[in-house]
FITORGU-716878 format. One record per residue: residue in three letters; z negated, y, x negated of N, C-alpha, C in turn. Coordinates in pm, whole numbers, padded with zeros to 5 digits, always signed. Atoms other than C-alpha are relative to their C-alpha. Example, Ala and Ser with C-alpha at 12.3 -4.5 7.8 and 13.67 -1.06 7.14 Angstrom:
BEGIN
ALA+00000-00119-00089-00780-00450-01230+00000+00120-00090 SER+00006-00119+00082-00714-00106-01367-00073+00109+00077 
% end
This chain:
BEGIN
MET+00016-00130+00097-01526+01091+03245+00033-00043-00154 SER-00047+00030+00170-01508+00913+02901+00138-00039+00002 LYS-00150+00032+00003-01165+00783+02987+00088+00140-00034 ILE-00090-00142-00001-01041+01162+03043-00030+00032-00125 LYS+00027-00022+00147-01226+01245+02727+00077-00038-00103 SER-00076+00057+00127-01072+00987+02526+00181+00013+00017 CYS-00135-00027+00006-00719+01059+02663+00024+00149-00049 ILE-00040-00142+00068-00737+01441+02585-00053+00010-00141 THR+00012+00008+00138-00879+01359+02243+00107-00069-00068 PHE-00127+00098+00064-00593+01105+02179+00110+00117-00001 PHE-00118-00061-00021-00336+01382+02298-00012+00100-00114 VAL+00026-00093+00097-00488+01646+02068+00001-00031-00126 HIS+00009+00054+00146-00563+01449+01763+00140-00032-00034 PHE-00134+00014+00023-00219+01301+01801+00088+00077-00074 CYS-00086-00125+00019-00049+01629+01803-00029+00061-00144 LEU+00023-00042+00144-00221+01736+01478+00031-00066-00110 GLN-00053+00120+00105-00174+01411+01293+00150+00042-00017 MET-00147-00001+00019+00202+01449+01376+00021+00135-00074 THR-00006-00119+00048+00194+01804+01281+00002+00018-00147 ASN+00055+00021+00144+00033+01737+00939+00094-00070-00054 LEU-00072+00086+00062+00269+01461+00867+00154+00059+00018 GLY-00136-00053+00001+00577+01654+00977+00007+00112-00100 PHE-00015-00117+00104+00508+01955+00761-00009-00035-00139 TRP+00019+00040+00131+00385+01790+00447+00150-00076-00012 GLY-00124+00068+00040+00701+01538+00495+00118+00082-00023 ILE-00097-00095+00026+00951+01823+00532-00003+00056-00133 CYS+00027-00058+00141+00800+01976+00223+00055-00090-00111 ILE-00043+00089+00117+00860+01669+00019+00142-00022+00016 VAL-00130+00035-00003+01198+01590+00138+00096+00138-00061 LEU-00064-00121+00055+01304+01974+00061-00004+00012-00134 PHE-00016-00005+00147+01175+01958-00288+00044-00104-00052 GLY-00074+00106+00075+01322+01632-00345+00137+00020-00015 LEU-00153-00023-00006+01662+01757-00258+00019+00105-00119 VAL-00025-00109+00118+01603+02060-00519-00029-00087-00123 ARG+00016+00097+00118+01469+01794-00766+00134-00074-00045 PHE-00114+00072+00012+01776+01588-00720+00118+00105-00070 ALA-00096-00092+00043+02001+01898-00782+00005+00048-00132 LEU-00011-00059+00148+01869+02012-01118-00054-00123-00098 PRO-00009+00124+00081+01937+01778-01396-00093+00035-00117 PHE+00085-00017+00123+01639+01900-01631-00117-00080+00022 GLN+00116+00090+00000+01386+01656-01689-00153+00070+00021 VAL+00125-00041-00019+01107+01871-01742-00014+00082+00127 VAL+00004-00030-00146+01184+02052-01412-00047-00099+00110 GLN+00025+00118-00082+01200+01726-01238-00155-00052-00004 ASN+00131+00067+00020+00870+01603-01366-00100+00115+00067 LEU+00110-00102-00064+00703+01952-01267+00001-00021+00164 LEU-00017+00001-00169+00859+01927-00884-00062-00126+00053 LEU+00077+00135-00020+00747+01561-00890-00149+00004+00024 GLY+00145-00015+00004+00387+01662-00976-00066+00055+00140 LEU+00025-00077-00113+00397+01922-00706+00020-00087+00144 MET-00034+00100-00113+00554+01667-00442-00119-00113+00006 HIS+00114+00094+00002+00251+01432-00525-00101+00085+00068 ARG+00118-00087-00039+00003+01717-00455+00041-00014+00170 PHE-00047-00027-00167+00184+01769-00070-00050-00140+00036 TYR+00038+00148-00039+00158+01368-00063-00153-00016+00029 PHE+00138+00016+00001-00206+01383-00141-00055+00094+00104 THR+00058-00082-00095-00265+01686+00077+00000-00037+00145 PHE-00013+00058-00134-00127+01522+00370-00098-00106+00036 SER+00092+00119-00034-00361+01212+00329-00171+00061+00017 VAL+00113-00051-00002-00654+01427+00267-00046+00080+00139 ILE+00002-00070-00127-00610+01645+00580-00006-00092+00094 SER-00004+00109-00121-00547+01338+00811-00131-00051-00024 VAL+00131+00083-00030-00862+01164+00695-00088+00105+00032 TRP+00095-00089-00034-01062+01499+00753+00024+00021+00146 LEU-00032+00037-00151-00906+01486+01115-00050-00083+00034 ILE+00051+00121-00072-00990+01152+01160-00164+00003+00004 LYS+00144-00022-00001-01367+01238+01045-00032+00108+00111 ARG+00033-00089-00125-01369+01542+01306-00002-00049+00105 PHE-00010+00049-00117-01270+01361+01580-00077-00137+00039 ASN+00079+00138+00002-01469+01046+01496-00152+00005-00038 GLN+00147+00009+00081-01862+01007+01463+00013-00121-00088 LEU-00012+00127+00070-01777+00787+01167-00065+00012-00122 ASP+00031+00026+00166-01900+00641+00834+00124-00087-00074 ILE-00070+00079+00082-01667+00556+00577-00067-00038-00137 ASN+00094+00069+00102-01836+00329+00319+00121-00043-00120 ILE-00093+00031+00115-01629+00302-00020-00094-00063-00113 SER+00072+00053+00101-01758+00055-00281+00110-00042-00124 ILE-00093+00006+00137-01603+00054-00645-00061-00065-00097 ASN+00085+00068+00108-01730-00202-00912-00002+00046-00126 SER-00027-00070+00112-01580-00006-01182+00054+00131-00020 GLU-00066-00133-00007-01474+00326-01300+00155-00004-00010 LEU-00126+00001-00026-01115+00429-01230+00049+00115-00092 SER-00086-00122+00045-00869+00670-01384+00131+00043+00047 LYS-00133-00043-00040-00589+00889-01293+00095+00009-00083 GLU-00115+00016+00104-00412+00819-01610+00024-00138-00034 LYS-00063+00136+00036-00355+00456-01585+00075-00047+00121 TRP-00075+00086-00086-00129+00226-01425-00078-00112+00084 TYR+00055+00118-00073-00254+00000-01127+00076-00081+00071 LEU-00069+00077-00120-00136-00275-00899-00114-00011+00095 ILE+00084+00033-00112-00316-00258-00587+00025-00082+00094 ILE-00045+00092-00085-00327-00535-00360-00114+00002+00131 ALA+00071-00039-00114-00458-00499-00015+00023-00084+00127 ASN-00045+00057-00131-00510-00666+00330+00050+00110+00078 HIS-00053-00079-00100-00340-00520+00604-00031+00000+00153 LEU+00028-00002-00147-00468-00429+00973+00045+00131+00093 SER-00045-00108-00080-00339-00098+01073+00089+00096-00073 TYR-00081-00076+00086-00097+00170+00978-00097+00101-00049 LEU+00062-00066+00049-00398+00367+00913-00073-00053-00131 ASP+00028+00036+00136-00452+00146+00600+00080+00092-00096 ILE-00094-00064+00081-00158+00352+00449-00082+00135-00043 ILE+00086-00147+00010-00355+00682+00508-00099-00015-00108 LEU+00126+00027+00086-00675+00563+00369+00020-00019-00167 LEU-00039+00058+00144-00514+00399+00050+00055+00134-00068 ILE-00048-00139+00080-00318+00751-00028-00111+00073-00057 GLU+00093-00099+00024-00636+00942+00019-00111-00057-00092 PHE+00074+00069+00076-00832+00685-00181+00058+00043-00142 CYS-00101-00023+00133-00559+00710-00489-00022+00163-00018 ALA+00011-00138+00040-00579+01095-00442-00134+00028-00076 LYS+00125-00029+00071-00940+01097-00550-00031-00085-00131 HIS+00054+00084+00117-00969+00821-00801+00111-00073-00084 THR-00085+00078+00085-00650+00679-00929+00158+00112-00022 SER-00130-00063+00018-00277+00777-01036+00060+00008+00132 PRO-00059-00013-00139-00040+00867-00737+00079-00155+00037 PRO-00001+00115-00075+00011+00573-00518+00168-00032+00033 LYS-00163+00047-00055+00409+00386-00471-00015-00112+00092 PHE+00015+00117-00086+00451+00157-00196+00150-00076-00046 PHE-00147+00075+00024+00734-00110-00287+00048-00024+00158 LEU-00052+00022-00133+00968-00108+00014+00140-00083-00036 LYS-00152+00095-00014+01244-00335+00155+00124+00109-00027 LYS-00099-00065+00037+01586-00202+00022+00066+00061+00142 GLU-00061-00061-00158+01681-00174+00422-00054+00136+00028 LEU+00076-00096-00041+01408+00087+00459+00058+00141-00042 ILE-00028-00149+00048+01600+00355+00254+00114+00073+00121 TRP-00102-00049-00118+01841+00371+00580-00083+00063+00123 MET+00088-00033-00119+01539+00447+00790-00008+00167+00012 PRO+00031-00132+00015+01522+00814+00900-00104+00060-00015 PHE+00089-00079+00031+01315+01050+00752-00107-00074-00129 VAL+00094+00058+00076+01088+00784+00584+00068-00059-00126 GLY-00093+00063+00116+01384+00634+00346-00003+00116-00093 VAL-00037-00127+00094+01453+00993+00218-00133+00028-00059 ALA+00146-00052+00049+01073+01100+00179-00038-00115-00103 ALA+00027+00112+00125+01017+00767-00019+00093+00027-00112 TRP-00099-00033+00101+01333+00823-00211-00032+00096-00090 ALA+00030-00120+00069+01211+01176-00314-00113-00010-00067 LEU+00119+00002+00067+00872+01045-00421+00045-00104-00118 ASP-00039+00079+00079+01052+00793-00633-00047-00163+00032 MET+00043+00123-00028+00928+00499-00456+00095-00134-00030 PRO-00087+00120+00028+01085+00170-00579+00062-00088+00132 PHE-00056+00067-00114+01331-00003-00308+00013-00162-00069 MET-00038+00120+00027+01331-00388-00350+00091-00092+00056 ARG-00110+00098-00065+01607-00648-00285-00042-00133-00061 ARG+00021+00138+00025+01493-01007-00284+00108-00096+00052 TYR-00112+00093-00034+01753-01269-00314-00059-00138+00037 SER+00063+00142-00042+01654-01612-00140+00055-00109-00094 GLN-00054+00110+00083+01707-01932-00295+00146-00056+00055 ALA-00136+00047-00038+01999-02021-00071+00104+00090-00020 VAL-00108-00094+00034+02166-01695-00158+00036-00025-00143 ILE-00007+00031+00128+02116-01778-00520+00107-00099-00041 GLN-00092+00147+00002+02269-02129-00502+00148+00044+00022 LYS-00131-00052-00033+02571-01968-00338+00070+00094-00107 HIS-00061-00108+00070+02604-01693-00575-00096-00008-00147 PRO+00072-00004+00120+02442-01798-00930-00033+00125-00080 HIS+00020-00105+00086+02524-01478-01094-00103+00098+00054 LEU+00096-00049-00040+02270-01306-00884-00156-00050-00045 LYS+00104+00045+00048+01984-01506-01051-00073+00098-00080 GLY+00078-00099+00081+01727-01255-01204+00030+00148+00032 LYS-00038-00143-00014+01923-00947-01070-00115+00057+00066 ASP+00121-00063-00077+01636-00882-00820-00105+00070-00089 ILE+00088-00047+00120+01396-00844-01110+00020+00107-00087 GLU-00070-00113+00080+01621-00647-01322+00000+00131+00067 ALA-00025-00133-00069+01692-00404-01047-00142+00071+00022 THR+00142-00049-00018+01297-00359-00992-00045+00064-00137 ARG+00049-00045+00115+01248-00308-01355+00061+00122-00012 LYS-00055-00102+00034+01493-00045-01364-00040+00123+00096 SER+00054-00108-00093+01349+00142-01073-00137+00039-00055 CYS+00128-00001+00061+01014+00100-01255+00006+00086-00136 GLU+00004-00092+00137+01135+00271-01582-00024+00169+00023 LYS+00043-00152-00024+01052+00603-01395-00124+00010-00045 PHE+00132-00021+00018+00695+00524-01425-00058-00012-00114 VAL+00052+00024+00137+00671+00481-01790-00076+00110-00076 ASP+00074-00100+00032+00593+00826-01848-00089+00075+00108 GLN+00073-00053-00099+00420+00890-01504-00109-00114+00037 PRO+00087+00063-00044+00102+00731-01445+00018-00059+00160 THR-00019+00022-00131+00122+00526-01124-00086-00126+00046 SER+00067+00102-00048-00064+00284-00878+00110-00049+00111 VAL-00116+00073-00092+00188+00036-00706-00085-00091+00102 ILE+00067+00081-00118+00038-00077-00371+00085-00098+00086 ASN-00065+00113-00059+00141-00415-00239-00101-00061+00116 PHE+00058+00087-00093+00039-00557+00109+00022-00132+00021 VAL-00034+00128+00028+00021-00905+00015+00052-00088+00124 GLU-00020+00067-00116+00024-01052+00366+00153+00009+00057 GLY-00133-00042-00035+00354-00905+00439+00027+00058+00134 THR+00019-00047-00159+00235-00807+00805-00112+00060+00017 ARG+00156-00032-00025-00079-00638+00960-00024-00126+00065 TYR+00062+00135-00055-00323-00917+01075-00023+00038+00154 THR+00097+00016-00154-00403-00983+01440-00031-00155+00023 PRO+00040+00143-00014-00560-01298+01560+00091-00079+00041 SER-00117+00083-00073-00246-01400+01767+00084-00048-00115 LYS-00086+00061+00132-00040-01387+01432-00059-00108-00093 ALA+00064+00079+00067-00301-01550+01251-00009-00151+00042 LEU-00002+00146-00066-00323-01847+01508+00154-00060-00007 ALA-00137+00027-00009+00078-01849+01528+00037-00055-00127 ARG-00064+00028+00144+00122-01872+01147-00097-00105-00068 LYS+00114+00099+00060-00187-02133+01100-00063+00059-00114 SER+00042-00053+00109-00356-01889+00866-00153-00066-00006 PRO+00148+00049+00055-00668-02051+00681-00099+00063+00013 PHE+00123-00107-00010-00866-01750+00710-00046+00065+00155 LYS+00078-00063-00115-01090-01600+00976+00079+00116+00052 HIS-00036-00136-00009-00980-01240+00944+00105+00055-00093 LEU-00098-00017+00085-00685-01248+00729+00127-00076+00040 MET-00113+00087+00011-00323-01357+00707+00005-00074-00124 ARG-00006+00076+00140-00198-01621+00454+00052+00096-00113 PRO-00097-00081+00092-00098-01413+00136+00127-00067-00051 LYS-00131+00040+00078+00240-01421+00003-00012+00026-00160 ALA+00022-00018+00142+00203-01485-00356+00143+00055-00057 GLY-00114-00021+00061+00579-01448-00422+00018+00171-00041 GLY-00013-00133+00014+00577-01072-00377-00073+00060-00134 ILE+00084-00045+00119+00310-00993-00612+00026-00054-00124 ALA-00047+00074+00129+00427-01234-00872+00119+00063-00053 PHE-00117-00109+00045+00753-01046-00857-00020+00128-00055 THR+00013-00124+00051+00613-00721-00903-00090-00005-00139 MET+00035+00015+00109+00406-00836-01188+00084-00036-00136 ALA-00106+00053+00079+00712-01012-01337+00059+00143-00050 SER-00083-00133-00015+00892-00662-01305-00086+00090-00092 MET+00075-00093+00073+00618-00431-01459-00139-00025-00045 GLY+00118+00054+00037+00318-00645-01532-00055+00077-00124 GLU+00063-00061+00102+00291-00513-01884-00052+00154-00006 GLN+00062-00148+00007+00221-00155-01794-00128+00003+00103 PHE+00141-00013-00078-00080-00236-01536-00107-00011-00099 SER+00129+00033+00077-00411-00183-01695-00083-00080+00078 ASN+00084+00079-00084-00580-00324-01399+00050-00024+00121 VAL-00044+00039-00146-00525-00531-01050-00134+00074+00077 LEU+00111-00050-00081-00735-00347-00787+00016-00082+00151 ASP+00035+00066-00085-00849-00568-00545-00041+00070+00147 VAL+00047-00080-00096-00891-00369-00195-00016-00069+00120 THR+00029+00059-00142-01035-00483+00117-00038+00102+00096 LEU+00031-00088-00113-01029-00307+00431-00038-00059+00104 CYS+00052+00051-00098-01210-00340+00737-00048+00098+00096 TYR+00056-00115-00095-01293-00142+01065-00085-00101+00073 PRO+00098+00099-00057-01601-00374+01191-00018+00017+00146 ASP+00034-00020-00129-01634-00212+01528+00130+00014+00081 SER-00122-00026-00073-01253-00179+01619+00086-00111+00017 GLU-00109+00102-00011-01012-00431+01758+00155+00076-00010 HIS-00116-00060+00000-00744-00167+01782-00012+00145-00084 PRO+00050-00111+00101-00805+00096+01480+00073+00124+00017 MET-00090-00125-00028-00499+00328+01560-00069+00075+00113 ASN+00027-00061-00138-00603+00368+01919-00127+00045+00012 ASP+00145-00055-00002-00988+00394+01865+00001+00120-00095 MET+00015-00148+00096-00923+00655+01576+00046+00110+00079 LEU-00074-00114-00048-00695+00871+01780-00091+00046+00119 CYS+00081-00023-00138-00921+00843+02096-00154+00036-00047 GLY+00147-00029+00031-01252+00931+01886-00115-00097+00004 ASN+00091+00109-00017-01394+00606+01931-00040-00112-00122 MET+00017+00093+00139-01395+00467+01558-00135+00045-00074 THR+00128-00039+00044-01743+00433+01414-00027-00008-00157 ARG+00005+00042+00139-01705+00257+01072+00130-00045-00068 ILE-00121+00052+00064-01452+00194+00810-00080-00022-00136 ASN+00038+00049+00128-01548-00015+00498+00135-00053-00117 ILE-00116+00035+00107-01337-00022+00174-00081-00050-00127 ASP+00055+00080+00122-01422-00254-00120+00100-00005-00087 VAL-00120-00004+00103-01247-00212-00436-00074-00068-00128 LYS+00027+00100+00102-01279-00480-00711+00101+00021-00094 VAL-00089-00048+00107-01122-00359-01042-00001-00147-00078 LEU-00009+00137+00069-00994-00719-01209+00093+00032-00106 SER-00090-00007+00132-00860-00757-01558+00142-00054+00017 MET-00137+00060+00018-00488-00820-01631-00012-00081-00104 SER-00023+00099+00096-00405-01132-01822+00130-00015-00016 ASP-00113+00045+00048-00113-01252-02000+00063-00131+00108 ASP-00016+00131-00088-00150-01592-01768+00039+00065+00135 MET-00027-00046-00150-00087-01365-01454+00145+00039-00003 ILE-00176-00068-00006+00292-01267-01564+00071-00128-00044 GLY-00073+00110+00053+00521-01554-01548+00123-00005+00120 ASP-00094+00016-00082+00821-01701-01360-00035-00080+00140 TYR+00085+00046-00105+00675-01764-01020+00129-00109+00073 PHE-00093+00076-00068+01038-01895-00891+00053-00123-00060 GLU-00062+00121+00065+01134-02155-01150-00098-00070-00075 ASP+00109+00078+00045+00792-02247-01329-00090-00036+00115 GLU+00061+00060-00096+00644-02476-01112-00176+00017-00005 ASN+00153+00000+00054+00288-02487-01307-00054+00131+00011 PHE+00038-00158-00037+00277-02097-01304+00000+00008+00141 LYS-00008-00011-00140+00362-02122-00924-00137-00037+00041 THR+00172+00072-00043+00036-02351-00863-00080+00088-00038 THR+00121-00074+00034-00175-02151-01077-00023+00119+00060 PHE+00003-00129-00054-00091-01822-00945-00044+00012+00137 GLN+00030+00000-00157-00120-01931-00568-00157-00033+00002 SER+00154+00035+00006-00465-02064-00665-00094+00105-00004 TRP+00084-00127+00032-00582-01749-00794+00002+00092+00110 LEU-00002-00108-00128-00454-01529-00508-00053-00063+00121 ASN+00065+00081-00116-00575-01798-00254-00159+00024-00005 GLN+00155-00026+00014-00950-01748-00406-00030+00138+00006 VAL+00040-00136-00033-00920-01389-00387-00005+00045+00139 TRP-00020-00021-00151-00812-01392-00044-00133-00089+00067 LEU+00110+00058-00049-01107-01639+00035-00128+00088-00011 ASN+00132-00092+00020-01371-01395-00125+00027+00120+00095 LYS-00034-00147-00095-01197-01098+00070-00043-00036+00153 ASP+00015+00040-00141-01220-01313+00402-00160-00020+00025 GLU+00146-00002+00002-01602-01375+00325-00069+00144-00005 LEU+00076-00147-00027-01690-01013+00281+00040+00065+00119 ILE-00032-00048-00145-01507-00932+00591-00104-00035+00142 LYS+00100+00079-00109-01727-01184+00787-00131+00076+00004 GLN+00131-00087+00018-02045-01007+00635+00016+00116+00048 TRP-00031-00156-00076-01904-00657+00738-00014-00024+00139 ILE-00008+00002-00153-01856-00765+01101-00121-00041+00062 LYS+00143+00058-00045-02200-00958+01125-00096+00108-00017 ALA+00115-00112-00001-02386-00652+01007-00012+00109+00106 
% end
């Protein structure tokens, strides 16, 4: 009987979540097209503000649905005050697609509108690419060392292109979200990639260093966000089936400093220092998750 109930819950919950996503996604795309067609900066800013409301409303309704279908405790801990008028760099571990909804909803209540740094190729992805473009999310293109060796004129072009994308944020407080591990954590992935952490993938320092080099002077703080679903091995499935019981979110507000900004790809001393800092952040994060799972 419980399996039948879970299946029915999954179907109804999934349909409602997709309806919510589709409705607000279409609104964002349509208003984005209007915004693109109108060359007036004041009007464009007003439309972007409205689109951010759509973006936030999607996440708030999505989390409301999650709470309605699950007997759920969402525990959020923040060690300092946050502002909707500041720029933040958010670094987070990645466990599930649910992370994205939770982070958007968190920002809706506590920070400036969130932007996810996306790979350049995703701009061609149906619906997602257009919606991300409409919301002024920056698309990154990283050139490998091998490519730069063959084409030296491309050196520094990736950071410069990202800087230009981020110029749109100068007058609009923004929270940039970076999933530092580059992929969702699973025990099998962690084992295959020889992660030194129990509940995390190895962090990729290059991406976050790249982001800081691109627009580090604009960030007031780094937000170290730790996400955990202590009782769920498959968070999305458990959430849709109504079987999720706990979500823990810890937010540590870290100060920005000049020594966090440098040339990660050319300066070996900076690279070593930056990697050490990020690995320590991940060690602390891993220990926190261990405590949550044992509780």
